[in-house]
N, C-alpha and C positions, 0 to 999 in steps of 0.2 A: 825423082826431086820434082819434078814438073808437078804428079800428082800432091804432091805434100803442097807443096806451092797455094794450086786449083783450089785446095781442100781448108788451106789457111784463108784464102780471100771470099769462097764461101760462109766460113767459120766468124770475121768480121762483117760481113757480106750480116746474116743476120743477124748479129748481136748487135747490128748499127741499125735492127727492123725492130728488134724488141723496143730497143732503147726510145726510138721513134714514136712510137708504138703506145709506151706508157707514161714518153713526157706530155707527146697531143695529145692523147686519146682521153687521157683519166678525165681533163675537166666536160670532156665531153657528156662523157656515160658520166659522170656525178651532175653533170646538168639534166642529163635527161632523165636521171633515177628521181631529183627534185622535182620537175614536171610531173612526173606520174606519182609523187606522192603529194602532190599539189591536187593533182585531179583526181585522186581518191577519197568515195565519200568520209563521213566520218560513221563509224560503227553502231548502231541499234541493238544492245537486247532485250528479245521481245520471247516472257517468260508461258512453258508450254505448260498446260494442268496434266496434273502427276500420268506419267504410264505407269501401268500395271504389268507385269506377264507374268504367265504360269511357266513356270519349268517343269515339267515334266518328264518322269521315268518310270519305265517298264509301266504304262496305259495310271501312268497318277500323280497327281500334282502333288507330289513334294515340298513344295515353297513358292512363293512369289516374291519375285523383285519389284517396287514403286521406286521409279526415277524421278526427282525434281531438276528438271531442262530449260533452260536459257539458250535460245537460241541468236547468235548474231548474223545480222544480217547488214549488208553492204547501204547505208543510209534509208532515205524517207523512199524512195522507189521498188525496196528490197523489203522493205514494212512493208508497205500495200504490197508486195507479191506473195508476202507469207502471208497475212491474216489472212488477204480471199485464197486464199487454198490450203491455208488452217486443218483443212476435216483429210485432205487424201495427205499430209505434209505428217501428223500425228499416227496416220493410217500408217503413211509406210515406213515409222520408225519402232514405229509398234510392233507391223511383219518381220519388220530386218532383226531387231530383239531379239522376236520369240524364235527367225530363225538361225542366231545366233545361240541360243543359253538350249538351244537344243543337239549343236556340237560334242559328239561325246570327248574331245579335251575339255572342252568349259567345262564340262559338267563335272570331269576330277581335276581339273587343276585351276578352275578360275579362270576367272580373262579379265585382262588388265583394262586397264582405263582406258586409254587410249588407243587400243583395240575398236571399242567402243564408240568410241567418240568421232573416228578415223571412220567407222563404217555411215554412221548417223550420220556425220557431214556427207556422208558416199550418196545416202539416201537420199539427202534436199539437195542437189545438185540436182539425184533422176529427176524430181518433184516441178522445181521449180529454175532447172536450169546451170547454168556454172556461175561461177561470183555472185550469186546469192548469196548465198551463204556459206558463211567467212571463220564460223567455228562455234563449236557445240560443248558449253556450259555443262557441264554434270554438275549441281549443286550436295547433292543427299540422294544417297541409294540406301533404300532399306531392306530386308528380309523378314520377309515374314512366313512361318512353316506351316505347309499345308498337310495330309491326308486324305484331300477328296478322290475316290475311286474314278477310274473312267470309265468300268467296263457298265454294261446293261444285267 
């Protein structure tokens, strides 16, 4: 009986604590979110030159992928950082896409665009630092068949 009373008291205390946290903590949380949203800079979209990625199978270029990409950056400072490092970013994106297209499961089953976007965002973060590249927009993908032999 004594254990039941202790358990009941603990349950009431936990319920009261949860109620108090919900009642008094939510306005503070909402205020913090509003302040954070006010500090977030307006996104800027920067168009990149089309990226051409060869897809190689059995020492042959089987086709080329051409991607039209826009990069969403955080504010004017992100735009300046991207434009300053544009050659490195394009190289990182091309390298990431080439590595992704060389994977066996991608060649067999294709690749989902969200996976490509996530990999490009990570490549942008590696080059520019965190919270500069906020999104990558893939505007167009074109696949061109090619049969160039890579053997000498």
